PyMOL Python script that loads the backbone (N, CA, C, O; Angstrom):
from pymol import cmd

cmd.read_pdbstr("""\
ATOM      1  N   MET A   1     103.817  62.207  85.048  1.00  0.00           N
ATOM      2  CA  MET A   1     105.018  61.406  85.198  1.00  0.00           C
ATOM      3  C   MET A   1     106.112  61.884  84.236  1.00  0.00           C
ATOM      4  O   MET A   1     107.302  61.861  84.549  1.00  0.00           O
ATOM      5  N   LEU A   2     105.666  62.312  83.069  1.00  0.00           N
ATOM      6  CA  LEU A   2     106.625  62.804  82.081  1.00  0.00           C
ATOM      7  C   LEU A   2     107.323  64.064  82.586  1.00  0.00           C
ATOM      8  O   LEU A   2     108.514  64.255  82.340  1.00  0.00           O
ATOM      9  N   ALA A   3     106.594  64.919  83.287  1.00  0.00           N
ATOM     10  CA  ALA A   3     107.186  66.145  83.831  1.00  0.00           C
ATOM     11  C   ALA A   3     108.239  65.819  84.892  1.00  0.00           C
ATOM     12  O   ALA A   3     109.261  66.500  84.977  1.00  0.00           O
ATOM     13  N   VAL A   4     108.000  64.788  85.696  1.00  0.00           N
ATOM     14  CA  VAL A   4     108.957  64.391  86.725  1.00  0.00           C
ATOM     15  C   VAL A   4     110.233  63.858  86.079  1.00  0.00           C
ATOM     16  O   VAL A   4     111.335  64.186  86.517  1.00  0.00           O
ATOM     17  N   VAL A   5     110.089  63.046  85.053  1.00  0.00           N
ATOM     18  CA  VAL A   5     111.254  62.504  84.357  1.00  0.00           C
ATOM     19  C   VAL A   5     112.036  63.625  83.681  1.00  0.00           C
ATOM     20  O   VAL A   5     113.266  63.629  83.718  1.00  0.00           O
ATOM     21  N   LEU A   6     111.338  64.572  83.068  1.00  0.00           N
ATOM     22  CA  LEU A   6     111.991  65.698  82.416  1.00  0.00           C
ATOM     23  C   LEU A   6     112.712  66.580  83.434  1.00  0.00           C
ATOM     24  O   LEU A   6     113.836  67.020  83.190  1.00  0.00           O
ATOM     25  N   LEU A   7     112.076  66.836  84.560  1.00  0.00           N
ATOM     26  CA  LEU A   7     112.709  67.627  85.613  1.00  0.00           C
ATOM     27  C   LEU A   7     113.950  66.931  86.155  1.00  0.00           C
ATOM     28  O   LEU A   7     114.975  67.578  86.372  1.00  0.00           O
ATOM     29  N   PHE A   8     113.872  65.629  86.376  1.00  0.00           N
ATOM     30  CA  PHE A   8     115.035  64.880  86.846  1.00  0.00           C
ATOM     31  C   PHE A   8     116.182  64.963  85.842  1.00  0.00           C
ATOM     32  O   PHE A   8     117.334  65.152  86.232  1.00  0.00           O
ATOM     33  N   TYR A   9     115.878  64.825  84.565  1.00  0.00           N
ATOM     34  CA  TYR A   9     116.911  64.892  83.532  1.00  0.00           C
ATOM     35  C   TYR A   9     117.562  66.276  83.505  1.00  0.00           C
ATOM     36  O   TYR A   9     118.784  66.382  83.404  1.00  0.00           O
ATOM     37  N   ILE A  10     116.756  67.331  83.596  1.00  0.00           N
ATOM     38  CA  ILE A  10     117.300  68.687  83.554  1.00  0.00           C
ATOM     39  C   ILE A  10     118.179  68.947  84.773  1.00  0.00           C
ATOM     40  O   ILE A  10     119.264  69.514  84.641  1.00  0.00           O
ATOM     41  N   VAL A  11     117.725  68.541  85.957  1.00  0.00           N
ATOM     42  CA  VAL A  11     118.513  68.753  87.170  1.00  0.00           C
ATOM     43  C   VAL A  11     119.801  67.953  87.121  1.00  0.00           C
ATOM     44  O   VAL A  11     120.853  68.445  87.531  1.00  0.00           O
ATOM     45  N   ARG A  12     119.733  66.739  86.628  1.00  0.00           N
ATOM     46  CA  ARG A  12     120.929  65.891  86.562  1.00  0.00           C
ATOM     47  C   ARG A  12     121.956  66.458  85.597  1.00  0.00           C
ATOM     48  O   ARG A  12     123.154  66.425  85.881  1.00  0.00           O
ATOM     49  N   GLU A  13     121.512  66.973  84.473  1.00  0.00           N
ATOM     50  CA  GLU A  13     122.434  67.498  83.468  1.00  0.00           C
ATOM     51  C   GLU A  13     123.028  68.846  83.870  1.00  0.00           C
ATOM     52  O   GLU A  13     124.154  69.165  83.490  1.00  0.00           O
ATOM     53  N   HIS A  14     122.290  69.622  84.622  1.00  0.00           N
ATOM     54  CA  HIS A  14     122.731  70.970  84.954  1.00  0.00           C
ATOM     55  C   HIS A  14     123.015  71.138  86.439  1.00  0.00           C
ATOM     56  O   HIS A  14     122.919  72.246  86.966  1.00  0.00           O
ATOM     57  N   TRP A  15     123.359  70.065  87.109  1.00  0.00           N
ATOM     58  CA  TRP A  15     123.582  70.136  88.548  1.00  0.00           C
ATOM     59  C   TRP A  15     124.746  71.053  88.912  1.00  0.00           C
ATOM     60  O   TRP A  15     124.683  71.750  89.925  1.00  0.00           O
ATOM     61  N   ASP A  16     125.802  71.065  88.110  1.00  0.00           N
ATOM     62  CA  ASP A  16     126.949  71.933  88.399  1.00  0.00           C
ATOM     63  C   ASP A  16     126.542  73.408  88.387  1.00  0.00           C
ATOM     64  O   ASP A  16     127.005  74.187  89.220  1.00  0.00           O
ATOM     65  N   HIS A  17     125.693  73.783  87.460  1.00  0.00           N
ATOM     66  CA  HIS A  17     125.236  75.171  87.401  1.00  0.00           C
ATOM     67  C   HIS A  17     124.319  75.491  88.583  1.00  0.00           C
ATOM     68  O   HIS A  17     124.410  76.569  89.170  1.00  0.00           O
ATOM     69  N   LEU A  18     123.451  74.567  88.922  1.00  0.00           N
ATOM     70  CA  LEU A  18     122.508  74.800  90.019  1.00  0.00           C
ATOM     71  C   LEU A  18     123.219  74.825  91.368  1.00  0.00           C
ATOM     72  O   LEU A  18     122.895  75.652  92.221  1.00  0.00           O
ATOM     73  N   ALA A  19     124.170  73.943  91.569  1.00  0.00           N
ATOM     74  CA  ALA A  19     124.865  73.878  92.854  1.00  0.00           C
ATOM     75  C   ALA A  19     125.727  75.116  93.081  1.00  0.00           C
ATOM     76  O   ALA A  19     125.936  75.515  94.226  1.00  0.00           O
ATOM     77  N   GLY A  20     126.221  75.719  92.030  1.00  0.00           N
ATOM     78  CA  GLY A  20     127.044  76.905  92.176  1.00  0.00           C
ATOM     79  C   GLY A  20     126.249  78.168  92.430  1.00  0.00           C
ATOM     80  O   GLY A  20     126.798  79.150  92.930  1.00  0.00           O
ATOM     81  N   GLY A  21     124.970  78.168  92.098  1.00  0.00           N
ATOM     82  CA  GLY A  21     124.173  79.379  92.233  1.00  0.00           C
ATOM     83  C   GLY A  21     123.175  79.363  93.368  1.00  0.00           C
ATOM     84  O   GLY A  21     122.353  80.275  93.464  1.00  0.00           O
ATOM     85  N   TRP A  22     123.213  78.365  94.230  1.00  0.00           N
ATOM     86  CA  TRP A  22     122.207  78.292  95.295  1.00  0.00           C
ATOM     87  C   TRP A  22     122.358  79.423  96.304  1.00  0.00           C
ATOM     88  O   TRP A  22     121.373  79.851  96.905  1.00  0.00           O
ATOM     89  N   VAL A  23     123.578  79.911  96.495  1.00  0.00           N
ATOM     90  CA  VAL A  23     123.794  81.012  97.429  1.00  0.00           C
ATOM     91  C   VAL A  23     123.099  82.273  96.918  1.00  0.00           C
ATOM     92  O   VAL A  23     122.487  83.006  97.694  1.00  0.00           O
ATOM     93  N   TYR A  24     123.193  82.519  95.628  1.00  0.00           N
ATOM     94  CA  TYR A  24     122.556  83.697  95.048  1.00  0.00           C
ATOM     95  C   TYR A  24     121.041  83.564  95.069  1.00  0.00           C
ATOM     96  O   TYR A  24     120.336  84.556  95.255  1.00  0.00           O
ATOM     97  N   LEU A  25     120.534  82.356  94.882  1.00  0.00           N
ATOM     98  CA  LEU A  25     119.098  82.151  94.973  1.00  0.00           C
ATOM     99  C   LEU A  25     118.602  82.385  96.397  1.00  0.00           C
ATOM    100  O   LEU A  25     117.513  82.924  96.595  1.00  0.00           O
ATOM    101  N   LEU A  26     119.392  81.986  97.382  1.00  0.00           N
ATOM    102  CA  LEU A  26     119.028  82.220  98.771  1.00  0.00           C
ATOM    103  C   LEU A  26     119.019  83.714  99.092  1.00  0.00           C
ATOM    104  O   LEU A  26     118.133  84.195  99.797  1.00  0.00           O
ATOM    105  N   LEU A  27     119.992  84.435  98.580  1.00  0.00           N
ATOM    106  CA  LEU A  27     120.027  85.882  98.794  1.00  0.00           C
ATOM    107  C   LEU A  27     118.867  86.587  98.087  1.00  0.00           C
ATOM    108  O   LEU A  27     118.350  87.586  98.586  1.00  0.00           O
ATOM    109  N   LEU A  28     118.469  86.076  96.950  1.00  0.00           N
ATOM    110  CA  LEU A  28     117.330  86.635  96.240  1.00  0.00           C
ATOM    111  C   LEU A  28     116.027  86.310  96.962  1.00  0.00           C
ATOM    112  O   LEU A  28     115.072  87.084  96.896  1.00  0.00           O
ATOM    113  N   LEU A  29     115.983  85.198  97.632  1.00  0.00           N
ATOM    114  CA  LEU A  29     114.782  84.788  98.338  1.00  0.00           C
ATOM    115  C   LEU A  29     114.485  85.679  99.538  1.00  0.00           C
ATOM    116  O   LEU A  29     113.317  85.881  99.871  1.00  0.00           O
ATOM    117  N   CYS A  30     115.498  86.212 100.189  1.00  0.00           N
ATOM    118  CA  CYS A  30     115.304  87.046 101.377  1.00  0.00           C
ATOM    119  C   CYS A  30     114.451  88.282 101.093  1.00  0.00           C
ATOM    120  O   CYS A  30     113.461  88.487 101.796  1.00  0.00           O
ATOM    121  N   PRO A  31     114.778  89.116 100.106  1.00  0.00           N
ATOM    122  CA  PRO A  31     113.914  90.275  99.866  1.00  0.00           C
ATOM    123  C   PRO A  31     112.539  89.885  99.329  1.00  0.00           C
ATOM    124  O   PRO A  31     111.551  90.570  99.593  1.00  0.00           O
ATOM    125  N   LEU A  32     112.473  88.792  98.581  1.00  0.00           N
ATOM    126  CA  LEU A  32     111.172  88.372  98.074  1.00  0.00           C
ATOM    127  C   LEU A  32     110.261  87.929  99.213  1.00  0.00           C
ATOM    128  O   LEU A  32     109.070  88.239  99.207  1.00  0.00           O
ATOM    129  N   LEU A  33     110.803  87.216 100.179  1.00  0.00           N
ATOM    130  CA  LEU A  33     110.006  86.822 101.335  1.00  0.00           C
ATOM    131  C   LEU A  33     109.617  88.038 102.166  1.00  0.00           C
ATOM    132  O   LEU A  33     108.527  88.078 102.737  1.00  0.00           O
ATOM    133  N   HIS A  34     110.491  89.016 102.235  1.00  0.00           N
ATOM    134  CA  HIS A  34     110.170  90.223 102.980  1.00  0.00           C
ATOM    135  C   HIS A  34     109.018  90.973 102.321  1.00  0.00           C
ATOM    136  O   HIS A  34     108.127  91.473 103.007  1.00  0.00           O
ATOM    137  N   LEU A  35     109.033  91.052 101.001  1.00  0.00           N
ATOM    138  CA  LEU A  35     107.990  91.785 100.291  1.00  0.00           C
ATOM    139  C   LEU A  35     106.669  91.028 100.251  1.00  0.00           C
ATOM    140  O   LEU A  35     105.610  91.620 100.463  1.00  0.00           O
ATOM    141  N   PHE A  36     106.719  89.730  99.981  1.00  0.00           N
ATOM    142  CA  PHE A  36     105.501  88.971  99.761  1.00  0.00           C
ATOM    143  C   PHE A  36     105.138  88.038 100.916  1.00  0.00           C
ATOM    144  O   PHE A  36     104.059  87.446 100.899  1.00  0.00           O
ATOM    145  N   GLY A  37     105.995  87.893 101.906  1.00  0.00           N
ATOM    146  CA  GLY A  37     105.743  86.943 102.980  1.00  0.00           C
ATOM    147  C   GLY A  37     104.926  87.493 104.127  1.00  0.00           C
ATOM    148  O   GLY A  37     104.453  86.728 104.967  1.00  0.00           O
ATOM    149  N   HIS A  38     104.748  88.800 104.183  1.00  0.00           N
ATOM    150  CA  HIS A  38     104.003  89.385 105.288  1.00  0.00           C
ATOM    151  C   HIS A  38     102.503  89.313 105.078  1.00  0.00           C
ATOM    152  O   HIS A  38     101.750  89.521 106.030  1.00  0.00           O
ATOM    153  N   GLY A  39     102.048  89.034 103.899  1.00  0.00           N
ATOM    154  CA  GLY A  39     100.617  89.011 103.630  1.00  0.00           C
ATOM    155  C   GLY A  39     100.069  90.419 103.528  1.00  0.00           C
ATOM    156  O   GLY A  39     100.771  91.343 103.119  1.00  0.00           O
ATOM    157  N   HIS A  40      98.829  90.572 103.899  1.00  0.00           N
ATOM    158  CA  HIS A  40      98.174  91.878 103.819  1.00  0.00           C
ATOM    159  C   HIS A  40      97.967  92.419 105.223  1.00  0.00           C
ATOM    160  O   HIS A  40      96.841  92.442 105.720  1.00  0.00           O
ATOM    161  N   GLN A  41      99.017  92.844 105.848  1.00  0.00           N
ATOM    162  CA  GLN A  41      98.966  93.372 107.201  1.00  0.00           C
ATOM    163  C   GLN A  41      99.088  94.887 107.148  1.00  0.00           C
ATOM    164  O   GLN A  41     100.107  95.443 107.558  1.00  0.00           O
ATOM    165  N   HIS A  42      98.073  95.547 106.655  1.00  0.00           N
ATOM    166  CA  HIS A  42      98.105  97.000 106.514  1.00  0.00           C
ATOM    167  C   HIS A  42      97.227  97.634 107.583  1.00  0.00           C
ATOM    168  O   HIS A  42      96.338  98.420 107.256  1.00  0.00           O
ATOM    169  N   GLU A  43      97.452  97.318 108.825  1.00  0.00           N
ATOM    170  CA  GLU A  43      96.672  97.863 109.927  1.00  0.00           C
ATOM    171  C   GLU A  43      97.534  98.821 110.744  1.00  0.00           C
ATOM    172  O   GLU A  43      97.710  98.631 111.947  1.00  0.00           O
ATOM    173  N   HIS A  44      98.066  99.844 110.094  1.00  0.00           N
ATOM    174  CA  HIS A  44      98.993 100.746 110.766  1.00  0.00           C
ATOM    175  C   HIS A  44      98.278 101.658 111.763  1.00  0.00           C
ATOM    176  O   HIS A  44      98.688 101.768 112.918  1.00  0.00           O
ATOM    177  N   ASN A  45      97.214 102.304 111.310  1.00  0.00           N
ATOM    178  CA  ASN A  45      96.579 103.294 112.161  1.00  0.00           C
ATOM    179  C   ASN A  45      95.079 103.030 112.257  1.00  0.00           C
ATOM    180  O   ASN A  45      94.291 103.975 112.302  1.00  0.00           O
ATOM    181  N   GLU A  46      94.681 101.785 112.288  1.00  0.00           N
ATOM    182  CA  GLU A  46      93.268 101.427 112.318  1.00  0.00           C
ATOM    183  C   GLU A  46      92.651 101.656 113.691  1.00  0.00           C
ATOM    184  O   GLU A  46      91.449 101.908 113.772  1.00  0.00           O
ATOM    185  N   LYS A  47      93.427 101.578 114.781  1.00  0.00           N
ATOM    186  CA  LYS A  47      92.865 101.746 116.119  1.00  0.00           C
ATOM    187  C   LYS A  47      92.335 103.162 116.308  1.00  0.00           C
ATOM    188  O   LYS A  47      91.278 103.348 116.911  1.00  0.00           O
ATOM    189  N   GLY A  48      93.037 104.142 115.814  1.00  0.00           N
ATOM    190  CA  GLY A  48      92.601 105.521 115.956  1.00  0.00           C
ATOM    191  C   GLY A  48      91.300 105.780 115.226  1.00  0.00           C
ATOM    192  O   GLY A  48      90.452 106.511 115.737  1.00  0.00           O
ATOM    193  N   SER A  49      91.116 105.214 114.063  1.00  0.00           N
ATOM    194  CA  SER A  49      89.882 105.421 113.310  1.00  0.00           C
ATOM    195  C   SER A  49      88.722 104.691 113.960  1.00  0.00           C
ATOM    196  O   SER A  49      87.594 105.180 113.897  1.00  0.00           O
ATOM    197  N   ASN A  50      88.951 103.537 114.584  1.00  0.00           N
ATOM    198  CA  ASN A  50      87.888 102.825 115.276  1.00  0.00           C
ATOM    199  C   ASN A  50      87.451 103.554 116.529  1.00  0.00           C
ATOM    200  O   ASN A  50      86.261 103.564 116.844  1.00  0.00           O
ATOM    201  N   ASP A  51      88.375 104.163 117.255  1.00  0.00           N
ATOM    202  CA  ASP A  51      88.040 104.919 118.458  1.00  0.00           C
ATOM    203  C   ASP A  51      87.214 106.151 118.099  1.00  0.00           C
ATOM    204  O   ASP A  51      86.311 106.525 118.847  1.00  0.00           O
ATOM    205  N   ALA A  52      87.504 106.772 116.992  1.00  0.00           N
ATOM    206  CA  ALA A  52      86.768 107.958 116.577  1.00  0.00           C
ATOM    207  C   ALA A  52      85.345 107.594 116.169  1.00  0.00           C
ATOM    208  O   ALA A  52      84.435 108.399 116.363  1.00  0.00           O
ATOM    209  N   LYS A  53      85.128 106.413 115.613  1.00  0.00           N
ATOM    210  CA  LYS A  53      83.797 105.982 115.194  1.00  0.00           C
ATOM    211  C   LYS A  53      82.925 105.650 116.398  1.00  0.00           C
ATOM    212  O   LYS A  53      81.705 105.795 116.311  1.00  0.00           O
ATOM    213  N   LYS A  54      83.498 105.212 117.518  1.00  0.00           N
ATOM    214  CA  LYS A  54      82.733 104.824 118.692  1.00  0.00           C
ATOM    215  C   LYS A  54      82.097 106.029 119.382  1.00  0.00           C
ATOM    216  O   LYS A  54      81.067 105.876 120.039  1.00  0.00           O
ATOM    217  N   THR A  55      82.670 107.203 119.255  1.00  0.00           N
ATOM    218  CA  THR A  55      82.139 108.375 119.959  1.00  0.00           C
ATOM    219  C   THR A  55      81.044 109.050 119.203  1.00  0.00           C
ATOM    220  O   THR A  55      80.498 110.051 119.668  1.00  0.00           O
TER     221      THR A  55
END
""", "prot")
cmd.dss("prot")
cmd.show_as("cartoon", "prot")
cmd.util.cbc("prot")
cmd.orient("prot")
């Protein structure tokens, strides 16, 4: 509960700074989501290796 009260106080006191920078945070979020949002999808050429193992 103390963390919630502290967070509310910080946001209330610094709202002008936070409201002015949300556009930059959104722009920063785009490349971060691109890098970390895809998960571990490294299956580029796995079909070829599976076909070779079947023969």
